[in-house]
mmCIF file of the N, C-alpha and C atoms, coordinates in Angstrom:
data_MODEL
# 
_entry.id   MODEL 
# 
loop_
_atom_site.group_PDB 
_atom_site.id 
_atom_site.type_symbol 
_atom_site.label_atom_id 
_atom_site.label_alt_id 
_atom_site.label_comp_id 
_atom_site.label_asym_id 
_atom_site.label_entity_id 
_atom_site.label_seq_id 
_atom_site.pdbx_PDB_ins_code 
_atom_site.Cartn_x 
_atom_site.Cartn_y 
_atom_site.Cartn_z 
_atom_site.occupancy 
_atom_site.B_iso_or_equiv 
_atom_site.pdbx_formal_charge 
_atom_site.auth_seq_id 
_atom_site.auth_comp_id 
_atom_site.auth_asym_id 
_atom_site.auth_atom_id 
_atom_site.pdbx_PDB_model_num 
ATOM 1   N N  . MET A 1 1  ? 158.653 174.467 42.732  1.00 0.00 ? 1  MET A N  1 
ATOM 2   C CA . MET A 1 1  ? 159.729 173.616 42.604  1.00 0.00 ? 1  MET A CA 1 
ATOM 3   C C  . MET A 1 1  ? 159.908 172.653 41.904  1.00 0.00 ? 1  MET A C  1 
ATOM 4   N N  . LEU A 1 2  ? 160.951 172.366 41.432  1.00 0.00 ? 2  LEU A N  1 
ATOM 5   C CA . LEU A 1 2  ? 161.201 171.649 40.641  1.00 0.00 ? 2  LEU A CA 1 
ATOM 6   C C  . LEU A 1 2  ? 161.760 170.316 41.211  1.00 0.00 ? 2  LEU A C  1 
ATOM 7   N N  . ARG A 1 3  ? 161.370 169.087 41.164  1.00 0.00 ? 3  ARG A N  1 
ATOM 8   C CA . ARG A 1 3  ? 161.749 167.882 41.946  1.00 0.00 ? 3  ARG A CA 1 
ATOM 9   C C  . ARG A 1 3  ? 162.384 166.825 40.856  1.00 0.00 ? 3  ARG A C  1 
ATOM 10  N N  . ALA A 1 4  ? 161.998 167.005 39.711  1.00 0.00 ? 4  ALA A N  1 
ATOM 11  C CA . ALA A 1 4  ? 162.521 165.773 38.996  1.00 0.00 ? 4  ALA A CA 1 
ATOM 12  C C  . ALA A 1 4  ? 162.574 166.242 37.658  1.00 0.00 ? 4  ALA A C  1 
ATOM 13  N N  . VAL A 1 5  ? 163.463 165.636 36.757  1.00 0.00 ? 5  VAL A N  1 
ATOM 14  C CA . VAL A 1 5  ? 163.297 165.762 35.259  1.00 0.00 ? 5  VAL A CA 1 
ATOM 15  C C  . VAL A 1 5  ? 163.534 164.623 34.641  1.00 0.00 ? 5  VAL A C  1 
ATOM 16  N N  . LEU A 1 6  ? 162.573 164.421 33.514  1.00 0.00 ? 6  LEU A N  1 
ATOM 17  C CA . LEU A 1 6  ? 162.550 163.093 32.925  1.00 0.00 ? 6  LEU A CA 1 
ATOM 18  C C  . LEU A 1 6  ? 162.736 163.392 31.323  1.00 0.00 ? 6  LEU A C  1 
ATOM 19  N N  . CYS A 1 7  ? 163.726 162.224 31.162  1.00 0.00 ? 7  CYS A N  1 
ATOM 20  C CA . CYS A 1 7  ? 164.392 162.937 29.715  1.00 0.00 ? 7  CYS A CA 1 
ATOM 21  C C  . CYS A 1 7  ? 164.568 161.372 29.108  1.00 0.00 ? 7  CYS A C  1 
ATOM 22  N N  . ASP A 1 8  ? 163.727 161.396 27.933  1.00 0.00 ? 8  ASP A N  1 
ATOM 23  C CA . ASP A 1 8  ? 163.832 159.996 27.165  1.00 0.00 ? 8  ASP A CA 1 
ATOM 24  C C  . ASP A 1 8  ? 164.620 160.282 25.819  1.00 0.00 ? 8  ASP A C  1 
ATOM 25  N N  . ILE A 1 9  ? 165.872 159.368 25.834  1.00 0.00 ? 9  ILE A N  1 
ATOM 26  C CA . ILE A 1 9  ? 166.684 159.572 24.772  1.00 0.00 ? 9  ILE A CA 1 
ATOM 27  C C  . ILE A 1 9  ? 166.641 158.598 23.312  1.00 0.00 ? 9  ILE A C  1 
ATOM 28  N N  . ASP A 1 10 ? 166.221 158.856 22.469  1.00 0.00 ? 10 ASP A N  1 
ATOM 29  C CA . ASP A 1 10 ? 166.036 158.208 21.401  1.00 0.00 ? 10 ASP A CA 1 
ATOM 30  C C  . ASP A 1 10 ? 165.431 156.443 21.765  1.00 0.00 ? 10 ASP A C  1 
ATOM 31  N N  . GLY A 1 11 ? 164.518 156.509 22.603  1.00 0.00 ? 11 GLY A N  1 
ATOM 32  C CA . GLY A 1 11 ? 163.982 155.194 22.951  1.00 0.00 ? 11 GLY A CA 1 
ATOM 33  C C  . GLY A 1 11 ? 164.271 154.110 24.158  1.00 0.00 ? 11 GLY A C  1 
ATOM 34  N N  . THR A 1 12 ? 164.986 155.266 25.172  1.00 0.00 ? 12 THR A N  1 
ATOM 35  C CA . THR A 1 12 ? 165.467 154.731 26.090  1.00 0.00 ? 12 THR A CA 1 
ATOM 36  C C  . THR A 1 12 ? 164.358 154.218 27.109  1.00 0.00 ? 12 THR A C  1 
ATOM 37  N N  . LEU A 1 13 ? 163.623 155.000 27.644  1.00 0.00 ? 13 LEU A N  1 
ATOM 38  C CA . LEU A 1 13 ? 162.105 154.890 28.120  1.00 0.00 ? 13 LEU A CA 1 
ATOM 39  C C  . LEU A 1 13 ? 160.834 154.466 27.366  1.00 0.00 ? 13 LEU A C  1 
ATOM 40  N N  . VAL A 1 14 ? 160.737 155.014 26.188  1.00 0.00 ? 14 VAL A N  1 
ATOM 41  C CA . VAL A 1 14 ? 159.542 154.758 25.257  1.00 0.00 ? 14 VAL A CA 1 
ATOM 42  C C  . VAL A 1 14 ? 160.240 154.503 24.001  1.00 0.00 ? 14 VAL A C  1 
ATOM 43  N N  . ASP A 1 15 ? 159.709 153.256 23.659  1.00 0.00 ? 15 ASP A N  1 
ATOM 44  C CA . ASP A 1 15 ? 160.049 152.730 22.001  1.00 0.00 ? 15 ASP A CA 1 
ATOM 45  C C  . ASP A 1 15 ? 159.226 152.776 21.289  1.00 0.00 ? 15 ASP A C  1 
ATOM 46  N N  . SER A 1 16 ? 159.496 154.125 20.349  1.00 0.00 ? 16 SER A N  1 
ATOM 47  C CA . SER A 1 16 ? 158.432 154.703 19.378  1.00 0.00 ? 16 SER A CA 1 
ATOM 48  C C  . SER A 1 16 ? 159.045 154.219 18.169  1.00 0.00 ? 16 SER A C  1 
ATOM 49  N N  . ASN A 1 17 ? 159.782 153.545 17.852  1.00 0.00 ? 17 ASN A N  1 
ATOM 50  C CA . ASN A 1 17 ? 160.135 152.983 16.403  1.00 0.00 ? 17 ASN A CA 1 
ATOM 51  C C  . ASN A 1 17 ? 158.759 152.338 15.691  1.00 0.00 ? 17 ASN A C  1 
ATOM 52  N N  . ARG A 1 18 ? 158.132 151.673 16.379  1.00 0.00 ? 18 ARG A N  1 
ATOM 53  C CA . ARG A 1 18 ? 156.818 150.860 15.618  1.00 0.00 ? 18 ARG A CA 1 
ATOM 54  C C  . ARG A 1 18 ? 155.984 152.210 14.986  1.00 0.00 ? 18 ARG A C  1 
ATOM 55  N N  . LEU A 1 19 ? 155.771 152.852 15.881  1.00 0.00 ? 19 LEU A N  1 
ATOM 56  C CA . LEU A 1 19 ? 154.762 154.345 15.710  1.00 0.00 ? 19 LEU A CA 1 
ATOM 57  C C  . LEU A 1 19 ? 155.486 155.044 14.577  1.00 0.00 ? 19 LEU A C  1 
ATOM 58  N N  . HIS A 1 20 ? 156.987 155.401 14.591  1.00 0.00 ? 20 HIS A N  1 
ATOM 59  C CA . HIS A 1 20 ? 157.241 156.460 13.510  1.00 0.00 ? 20 HIS A CA 1 
ATOM 60  C C  . HIS A 1 20 ? 157.282 155.315 12.238  1.00 0.00 ? 20 HIS A C  1 
ATOM 61  N N  . ALA A 1 21 ? 157.549 153.912 12.513  1.00 0.00 ? 21 ALA A N  1 
ATOM 62  C CA . ALA A 1 21 ? 157.400 153.280 10.869  1.00 0.00 ? 21 ALA A CA 1 
ATOM 63  C C  . ALA A 1 21 ? 155.785 153.332 10.490  1.00 0.00 ? 21 ALA A C  1 
ATOM 64  N N  . GLU A 1 22 ? 154.841 153.391 11.516  1.00 0.00 ? 22 GLU A N  1 
ATOM 65  C CA . GLU A 1 22 ? 153.411 153.293 10.917  1.00 0.00 ? 22 GLU A CA 1 
ATOM 66  C C  . GLU A 1 22 ? 153.304 154.771 10.378  1.00 0.00 ? 22 GLU A C  1 
ATOM 67  N N  . ALA A 1 23 ? 153.779 155.667 10.946  1.00 0.00 ? 23 ALA A N  1 
ATOM 68  C CA . ALA A 1 23 ? 153.613 156.819 10.348  1.00 0.00 ? 23 ALA A CA 1 
ATOM 69  C C  . ALA A 1 23 ? 154.052 156.836 9.009   1.00 0.00 ? 23 ALA A C  1 
ATOM 70  N N  . TRP A 1 24 ? 155.449 156.282 8.526   1.00 0.00 ? 24 TRP A N  1 
ATOM 71  C CA . TRP A 1 24 ? 155.485 156.407 7.184   1.00 0.00 ? 24 TRP A CA 1 
ATOM 72  C C  . TRP A 1 24 ? 154.868 155.538 6.333   1.00 0.00 ? 24 TRP A C  1 
ATOM 73  N N  . VAL A 1 25 ? 154.466 154.518 6.883   1.00 0.00 ? 25 VAL A N  1 
ATOM 74  C CA . VAL A 1 25 ? 153.351 153.502 6.078   1.00 0.00 ? 25 VAL A CA 1 
ATOM 75  C C  . VAL A 1 25 ? 152.397 154.165 5.733   1.00 0.00 ? 25 VAL A C  1 
ATOM 76  N N  . ARG A 1 26 ? 151.729 155.133 6.489   1.00 0.00 ? 26 ARG A N  1 
ATOM 77  C CA . ARG A 1 26 ? 150.451 155.799 5.987   1.00 0.00 ? 26 ARG A CA 1 
ATOM 78  C C  . ARG A 1 26 ? 151.209 156.961 5.316   1.00 0.00 ? 26 ARG A C  1 
ATOM 79  N N  . THR A 1 27 ? 152.108 157.219 5.204   1.00 0.00 ? 27 THR A N  1 
ATOM 80  C CA . THR A 1 27 ? 152.756 158.785 4.285   1.00 0.00 ? 27 THR A CA 1 
ATOM 81  C C  . THR A 1 27 ? 152.638 158.004 3.022   1.00 0.00 ? 27 THR A C  1 
ATOM 82  N N  . PHE A 1 28 ? 153.656 157.026 2.790   1.00 0.00 ? 28 PHE A N  1 
ATOM 83  C CA . PHE A 1 28 ? 153.736 156.646 1.642   1.00 0.00 ? 28 PHE A CA 1 
ATOM 84  C C  . PHE A 1 28 ? 152.436 156.012 1.049   1.00 0.00 ? 28 PHE A C  1 
ATOM 85  N N  . ALA A 1 29 ? 151.593 155.495 1.623   1.00 0.00 ? 29 ALA A N  1 
ATOM 86  C CA . ALA A 1 29 ? 150.168 154.851 1.124   1.00 0.00 ? 29 ALA A CA 1 
ATOM 87  C C  . ALA A 1 29 ? 149.227 156.303 0.622   1.00 0.00 ? 29 ALA A C  1 
ATOM 88  N N  . HIS A 1 30 ? 149.460 157.169 1.055   1.00 0.00 ? 30 HIS A N  1 
ATOM 89  C CA . HIS A 1 30 ? 148.850 158.450 0.734   1.00 0.00 ? 30 HIS A CA 1 
ATOM 90  C C  . HIS A 1 30 ? 149.235 158.707 -0.771  1.00 0.00 ? 30 HIS A C  1 
ATOM 91  N N  . PHE A 1 31 ? 150.289 158.381 -1.050  1.00 0.00 ? 31 PHE A N  1 
ATOM 92  C CA . PHE A 1 31 ? 150.979 158.310 -2.392  1.00 0.00 ? 31 PHE A CA 1 
ATOM 93  C C  . PHE A 1 31 ? 150.778 157.538 -2.972  1.00 0.00 ? 31 PHE A C  1 
ATOM 94  N N  . GLY A 1 32 ? 149.956 156.405 -2.744  1.00 0.00 ? 32 GLY A N  1 
ATOM 95  C CA . GLY A 1 32 ? 149.949 155.043 -3.469  1.00 0.00 ? 32 GLY A CA 1 
ATOM 96  C C  . GLY A 1 32 ? 150.946 154.127 -3.576  1.00 0.00 ? 32 GLY A C  1 
ATOM 97  N N  . TYR A 1 33 ? 151.788 154.307 -2.461  1.00 0.00 ? 33 TYR A N  1 
ATOM 98  C CA . TYR A 1 33 ? 153.288 153.002 -2.030  1.00 0.00 ? 33 TYR A CA 1 
ATOM 99  C C  . TYR A 1 33 ? 152.657 152.430 -1.075  1.00 0.00 ? 33 TYR A C  1 
ATOM 100 N N  . THR A 1 34 ? 152.894 150.823 -1.297  1.00 0.00 ? 34 THR A N  1 
ATOM 101 C CA . THR A 1 34 ? 152.425 150.070 -0.086  1.00 0.00 ? 34 THR A CA 1 
ATOM 102 C C  . THR A 1 34 ? 153.918 149.595 0.184   1.00 0.00 ? 34 THR A C  1 
ATOM 103 N N  . PHE A 1 35 ? 154.200 149.743 1.659   1.00 0.00 ? 35 PHE A N  1 
ATOM 104 C CA . PHE A 1 35 ? 155.157 149.005 2.375   1.00 0.00 ? 35 PHE A CA 1 
ATOM 105 C C  . PHE A 1 35 ? 154.637 148.385 3.668   1.00 0.00 ? 35 PHE A C  1 
ATOM 106 N N  . THR A 1 36 ? 155.302 147.385 4.019   1.00 0.00 ? 36 THR A N  1 
ATOM 107 C CA . THR A 1 36 ? 154.997 146.795 5.370   1.00 0.00 ? 36 THR A CA 1 
ATOM 108 C C  . THR A 1 36 ? 155.490 147.874 6.468   1.00 0.00 ? 36 THR A C  1 
ATOM 109 N N  . GLN A 1 37 ? 155.201 147.603 7.536   1.00 0.00 ? 37 GLN A N  1 
ATOM 110 C CA . GLN A 1 37 ? 155.567 148.287 8.698   1.00 0.00 ? 37 GLN A CA 1 
ATOM 111 C C  . GLN A 1 37 ? 157.324 147.736 9.028   1.00 0.00 ? 37 GLN A C  1 
ATOM 112 N N  . ASP A 1 38 ? 157.281 146.430 8.778   1.00 0.00 ? 38 ASP A N  1 
ATOM 113 C CA . ASP A 1 38 ? 158.535 145.606 8.744   1.00 0.00 ? 38 ASP A CA 1 
ATOM 114 C C  . ASP A 1 38 ? 159.710 146.395 7.924   1.00 0.00 ? 38 ASP A C  1 
ATOM 115 N N  . GLU A 1 39 ? 159.367 146.594 6.425   1.00 0.00 ? 39 GLU A N  1 
ATOM 116 C CA . GLU A 1 39 ? 160.240 147.061 5.496   1.00 0.00 ? 39 GLU A CA 1 
ATOM 117 C C  . GLU A 1 39 ? 160.678 148.483 6.022   1.00 0.00 ? 39 GLU A C  1 
ATOM 118 N N  . ILE A 1 40 ? 159.520 149.244 6.466   1.00 0.00 ? 40 ILE A N  1 
ATOM 119 C CA . ILE A 1 40 ? 160.246 150.368 7.091   1.00 0.00 ? 40 ILE A CA 1 
ATOM 120 C C  . ILE A 1 40 ? 160.792 150.648 7.931   1.00 0.00 ? 40 ILE A C  1 
ATOM 121 N N  . LEU A 1 41 ? 160.551 149.594 9.140   1.00 0.00 ? 41 LEU A N  1 
ATOM 122 C CA . LEU A 1 41 ? 161.071 149.507 10.533  1.00 0.00 ? 41 LEU A CA 1 
ATOM 123 C C  . LEU A 1 41 ? 162.603 149.364 10.299  1.00 0.00 ? 41 LEU A C  1 
ATOM 124 N N  . ARG A 1 42 ? 162.919 148.816 9.521   1.00 0.00 ? 42 ARG A N  1 
ATOM 125 C CA . ARG A 1 42 ? 164.567 148.233 9.178   1.00 0.00 ? 42 ARG A CA 1 
ATOM 126 C C  . ARG A 1 42 ? 165.238 149.473 8.570   1.00 0.00 ? 42 ARG A C  1 
ATOM 127 N N  . GLN A 1 43 ? 164.818 150.426 8.249   1.00 0.00 ? 43 GLN A N  1 
ATOM 128 C CA . GLN A 1 43 ? 165.067 151.833 7.743   1.00 0.00 ? 43 GLN A CA 1 
ATOM 129 C C  . GLN A 1 43 ? 165.103 153.132 8.906   1.00 0.00 ? 43 GLN A C  1 
ATOM 130 N N  . ILE A 1 44 ? 164.147 152.704 9.821   1.00 0.00 ? 44 ILE A N  1 
ATOM 131 C CA . ILE A 1 44 ? 164.107 153.760 10.865  1.00 0.00 ? 44 ILE A CA 1 
ATOM 132 C C  . ILE A 1 44 ? 165.541 154.043 11.739  1.00 0.00 ? 44 ILE A C  1 
ATOM 133 N N  . GLY A 1 45 ? 166.047 155.437 11.605  1.00 0.00 ? 45 GLY A N  1 
ATOM 134 C CA . GLY A 1 45 ? 166.906 155.649 12.155  1.00 0.00 ? 45 GLY A CA 1 
ATOM 135 C C  . GLY A 1 45 ? 167.660 156.710 11.021  1.00 0.00 ? 45 GLY A C  1 
ATOM 136 N N  . LYS A 1 46 ? 167.203 156.310 9.695   1.00 0.00 ? 46 LYS A N  1 
ATOM 137 C CA . LYS A 1 46 ? 167.604 157.277 8.797   1.00 0.00 ? 46 LYS A CA 1 
ATOM 138 C C  . LYS A 1 46 ? 166.809 158.858 8.840   1.00 0.00 ? 46 LYS A C  1 
ATOM 139 N N  . GLY A 1 47 ? 167.470 159.848 8.319   1.00 0.00 ? 47 GLY A N  1 
ATOM 140 C CA . GLY A 1 47 ? 166.662 161.076 8.304   1.00 0.00 ? 47 GLY A CA 1 
ATOM 141 C C  . GLY A 1 47 ? 165.645 160.912 6.913   1.00 0.00 ? 47 GLY A C  1 
ATOM 142 N N  . GLY A 1 48 ? 164.513 161.711 7.102   1.00 0.00 ? 48 GLY A N  1 
ATOM 143 C CA . GLY A 1 48 ? 163.731 161.515 5.547   1.00 0.00 ? 48 GLY A CA 1 
ATOM 144 C C  . GLY A 1 48 ? 164.296 161.826 4.457   1.00 0.00 ? 48 GLY A C  1 
ATOM 145 N N  . ASP A 1 49 ? 165.185 162.315 4.348   1.00 0.00 ? 49 ASP A N  1 
ATOM 146 C CA . ASP A 1 49 ? 166.348 162.781 3.232   1.00 0.00 ? 49 ASP A CA 1 
ATOM 147 C C  . ASP A 1 49 ? 167.188 161.406 2.537   1.00 0.00 ? 49 ASP A C  1 
ATOM 148 N N  . GLN A 1 50 ? 167.303 160.194 3.404   1.00 0.00 ? 50 GLN A N  1 
ATOM 149 C CA . GLN A 1 50 ? 167.780 158.790 3.072   1.00 0.00 ? 50 GLN A CA 1 
ATOM 150 C C  . GLN A 1 50 ? 166.621 157.686 3.014   1.00 0.00 ? 50 GLN A C  1 
ATOM 151 N N  . LEU A 1 51 ? 165.546 158.367 3.954   1.00 0.00 ? 51 LEU A N  1 
ATOM 152 C CA . LEU A 1 51 ? 164.522 157.305 3.818   1.00 0.00 ? 51 LEU A CA 1 
ATOM 153 C C  . LEU A 1 51 ? 163.592 157.086 2.782   1.00 0.00 ? 51 LEU A C  1 
ATOM 154 N N  . ILE A 1 52 ? 163.366 158.343 2.025   1.00 0.00 ? 52 ILE A N  1 
ATOM 155 C CA . ILE A 1 52 ? 162.362 158.530 1.256   1.00 0.00 ? 52 ILE A CA 1 
ATOM 156 C C  . ILE A 1 52 ? 162.818 157.786 0.024   1.00 0.00 ? 52 ILE A C  1 
ATOM 157 N N  . PRO A 1 53 ? 164.469 158.309 -0.427  1.00 0.00 ? 53 PRO A N  1 
ATOM 158 C CA . PRO A 1 53 ? 164.913 157.800 -1.559  1.00 0.00 ? 53 PRO A CA 1 
ATOM 159 C C  . PRO A 1 53 ? 165.056 156.240 -1.586  1.00 0.00 ? 53 PRO A C  1 
ATOM 160 N N  . HIS A 1 54 ? 164.986 155.773 -0.367  1.00 0.00 ? 54 HIS A N  1 
ATOM 161 C CA . HIS A 1 54 ? 165.192 154.069 -0.418  1.00 0.00 ? 54 HIS A CA 1 
ATOM 162 C C  . HIS A 1 54 ? 163.704 153.565 -0.775  1.00 0.00 ? 54 HIS A C  1 
ATOM 163 N N  . PHE A 1 55 ? 162.846 154.148 -0.699  1.00 0.00 ? 55 PHE A N  1 
ATOM 164 C CA . PHE A 1 55 ? 161.551 153.699 -1.317  1.00 0.00 ? 55 PHE A CA 1 
ATOM 165 C C  . PHE A 1 55 ? 160.903 154.576 -2.524  1.00 0.00 ? 55 PHE A C  1 
ATOM 166 N N  . ILE A 1 56 ? 161.073 155.497 -2.662  1.00 0.00 ? 56 ILE A N  1 
ATOM 167 C CA . ILE A 1 56 ? 160.399 156.175 -3.976  1.00 0.00 ? 56 ILE A CA 1 
ATOM 168 C C  . ILE A 1 56 ? 161.466 155.871 -4.819  1.00 0.00 ? 56 ILE A C  1 
ATOM 169 N N  . PRO A 1 57 ? 161.095 155.694 -6.170  1.00 0.00 ? 57 PRO A N  1 
ATOM 170 C CA . PRO A 1 57 ? 161.761 155.498 -7.427  1.00 0.00 ? 57 PRO A CA 1 
ATOM 171 C C  . PRO A 1 57 ? 162.573 157.031 -7.718  1.00 0.00 ? 57 PRO A C  1 
ATOM 172 N N  . ARG A 1 58 ? 163.622 156.989 -8.071  1.00 0.00 ? 58 ARG A N  1 
ATOM 173 C CA . ARG A 1 58 ? 164.427 157.863 -8.180  1.00 0.00 ? 58 ARG A CA 1 
ATOM 174 C C  . ARG A 1 58 ? 163.552 158.898 -9.411  1.00 0.00 ? 58 ARG A C  1 
ATOM 175 N N  . ASP A 1 59 ? 163.152 158.638 -10.089 1.00 0.00 ? 59 ASP A N  1 
ATOM 176 C CA . ASP A 1 59 ? 162.631 159.242 -11.315 1.00 0.00 ? 59 ASP A CA 1 
ATOM 177 C C  . ASP A 1 59 ? 161.329 160.299 -10.652 1.00 0.00 ? 59 ASP A C  1 
ATOM 178 N N  . ARG A 1 60 ? 160.863 159.892 -9.329  1.00 0.00 ? 60 ARG A N  1 
ATOM 179 C CA . ARG A 1 60 ? 159.524 160.263 -8.799  1.00 0.00 ? 60 ARG A CA 1 
ATOM 180 C C  . ARG A 1 60 ? 159.728 161.666 -7.668  1.00 0.00 ? 60 ARG A C  1 
ATOM 181 N N  . LEU A 1 61 ? 161.179 161.451 -7.067  1.00 0.00 ? 61 LEU A N  1 
ATOM 182 C CA . LEU A 1 61 ? 161.529 162.042 -6.036  1.00 0.00 ? 61 LEU A CA 1 
ATOM 183 C C  . LEU A 1 61 ? 161.357 163.470 -6.292  1.00 0.00 ? 61 LEU A C  1 
ATOM 184 N N  . PRO A 1 62 ? 162.077 164.192 -7.501  1.00 0.00 ? 62 PRO A N  1 
ATOM 185 C CA . PRO A 1 62 ? 161.889 165.551 -7.476  1.00 0.00 ? 62 PRO A CA 1 
ATOM 186 C C  . PRO A 1 62 ? 160.389 166.150 -7.092  1.00 0.00 ? 62 PRO A C  1 
ATOM 187 N N  . GLU A 1 63 ? 159.428 165.157 -7.753  1.00 0.00 ? 63 GLU A N  1 
ATOM 188 C CA . GLU A 1 63 ? 158.108 165.733 -7.698  1.00 0.00 ? 63 GLU A CA 1 
ATOM 189 C C  . GLU A 1 63 ? 157.455 165.273 -6.286  1.00 0.00 ? 63 GLU A C  1 
ATOM 190 N N  . LEU A 1 64 ? 158.028 164.304 -5.640  1.00 0.00 ? 64 LEU A N  1 
ATOM 191 C CA . LEU A 1 64 ? 157.282 163.549 -4.400  1.00 0.00 ? 64 LEU A CA 1 
ATOM 192 C C  . LEU A 1 64 ? 158.036 164.365 -2.950  1.00 0.00 ? 64 LEU A C  1 
ATOM 193 N N  . GLU A 1 65 ? 159.524 164.071 -3.339  1.00 0.00 ? 65 GLU A N  1 
ATOM 194 C CA . GLU A 1 65 ? 159.988 164.366 -1.924  1.00 0.00 ? 65 GLU A CA 1 
ATOM 195 C C  . GLU A 1 65 ? 159.347 165.196 -0.913  1.00 0.00 ? 65 GLU A C  1 
ATOM 196 N N  . GLU A 1 66 ? 159.101 166.652 -1.689  1.00 0.00 ? 66 GLU A N  1 
ATOM 197 C CA . GLU A 1 66 ? 158.763 167.698 -0.222  1.00 0.00 ? 66 GLU A CA 1 
ATOM 198 C C  . GLU A 1 66 ? 157.496 167.427 0.076   1.00 0.00 ? 66 GLU A C  1 
ATOM 199 N N  . PRO A 1 67 ? 156.078 166.993 -0.952  1.00 0.00 ? 67 PRO A N  1 
ATOM 200 C CA . PRO A 1 67 ? 155.303 166.860 -0.237  1.00 0.00 ? 67 PRO A CA 1 
ATOM 201 C C  . PRO A 1 67 ? 155.024 165.408 0.528   1.00 0.00 ? 67 PRO A C  1 
ATOM 202 N N  . ILE A 1 68 ? 155.989 164.583 0.445   1.00 0.00 ? 68 ILE A N  1 
ATOM 203 C CA . ILE A 1 68 ? 156.051 163.167 1.150   1.00 0.00 ? 68 ILE A CA 1 
ATOM 204 C C  . ILE A 1 68 ? 156.475 163.731 2.582   1.00 0.00 ? 68 ILE A C  1 
ATOM 205 N N  . LYS A 1 69 ? 157.591 164.645 2.930   1.00 0.00 ? 69 LYS A N  1 
ATOM 206 C CA . LYS A 1 69 ? 157.852 165.234 3.890   1.00 0.00 ? 69 LYS A CA 1 
ATOM 207 C C  . LYS A 1 69 ? 156.844 165.837 4.533   1.00 0.00 ? 69 LYS A C  1 
ATOM 208 N N  . LYS A 1 70 ? 155.882 166.554 3.901   1.00 0.00 ? 70 LYS A N  1 
ATOM 209 C CA . LYS A 1 70 ? 154.740 167.498 4.567   1.00 0.00 ? 70 LYS A CA 1 
ATOM 210 C C  . LYS A 1 70 ? 153.922 166.797 5.117   1.00 0.00 ? 70 LYS A C  1 
ATOM 211 N N  . ILE A 1 71 ? 153.640 165.867 4.652   1.00 0.00 ? 71 ILE A N  1 
ATOM 212 C CA . ILE A 1 71 ? 152.313 164.736 4.734   1.00 0.00 ? 71 ILE A CA 1 
ATOM 213 C C  . ILE A 1 71 ? 153.031 163.979 6.062   1.00 0.00 ? 71 ILE A C  1 
ATOM 214 N N  . GLN A 1 72 ? 154.382 163.516 6.007   1.00 0.00 ? 72 GLN A N  1 
ATOM 215 C CA . GLN A 1 72 ? 154.582 162.604 7.150   1.00 0.00 ? 72 GLN A CA 1 
ATOM 216 C C  . GLN A 1 72 ? 154.757 163.545 8.579   1.00 0.00 ? 72 GLN A C  1 
ATOM 217 N N  . LYS A 1 73 ? 155.221 164.753 8.227   1.00 0.00 ? 73 LYS A N  1 
ATOM 218 C CA . LYS A 1 73 ? 155.441 165.620 9.534   1.00 0.00 ? 73 LYS A CA 1 
ATOM 219 C C  . LYS A 1 73 ? 153.909 165.857 10.145  1.00 0.00 ? 73 LYS A C  1 
ATOM 220 N N  . GLY A 1 74 ? 153.014 165.989 9.189   1.00 0.00 ? 74 GLY A N  1 
ATOM 221 C CA . GLY A 1 74 ? 151.867 166.369 9.660   1.00 0.00 ? 74 GLY A CA 1 
ATOM 222 C C  . GLY A 1 74 ? 151.002 164.924 10.716  1.00 0.00 ? 74 GLY A C  1 
ATOM 223 N N  . ILE A 1 75 ? 151.226 163.735 9.990   1.00 0.00 ? 75 ILE A N  1 
ATOM 224 C CA . ILE A 1 75 ? 151.184 162.531 10.499  1.00 0.00 ? 75 ILE A CA 1 
ATOM 225 C C  . ILE A 1 75 ? 151.930 162.308 11.949  1.00 0.00 ? 75 ILE A C  1 
ATOM 226 N N  . VAL A 1 76 ? 152.967 162.572 11.953  1.00 0.00 ? 76 VAL A N  1 
ATOM 227 C CA . VAL A 1 76 ? 153.763 162.412 13.182  1.00 0.00 ? 76 VAL A CA 1 
ATOM 228 C C  . VAL A 1 76 ? 153.309 163.305 14.489  1.00 0.00 ? 76 VAL A C  1 
ATOM 229 N N  . SER A 1 77 ? 152.965 164.809 13.963  1.00 0.00 ? 77 SER A N  1 
ATOM 230 C CA . SER A 1 77 ? 152.456 166.002 14.866  1.00 0.00 ? 77 SER A CA 1 
ATOM 231 C C  . SER A 1 77 ? 151.374 165.742 15.655  1.00 0.00 ? 77 SER A C  1 
# 
């Protein structure tokens, strides 16, 4: 018998922004890019398609965008 349903809507119950930013810090570090958690935290809320180009130089995007997404997904999972 179902007695309750608990739903967290984008940080209402659990503020996961710092953990999400840390995952990006670790992801970028894997590719040799160093950013602070605060730098990335200011960009949280953007999808990877907008966040990655904010931090990765335009000339490196074609080669790095998909590998970055793959590594970040593995860190978050």
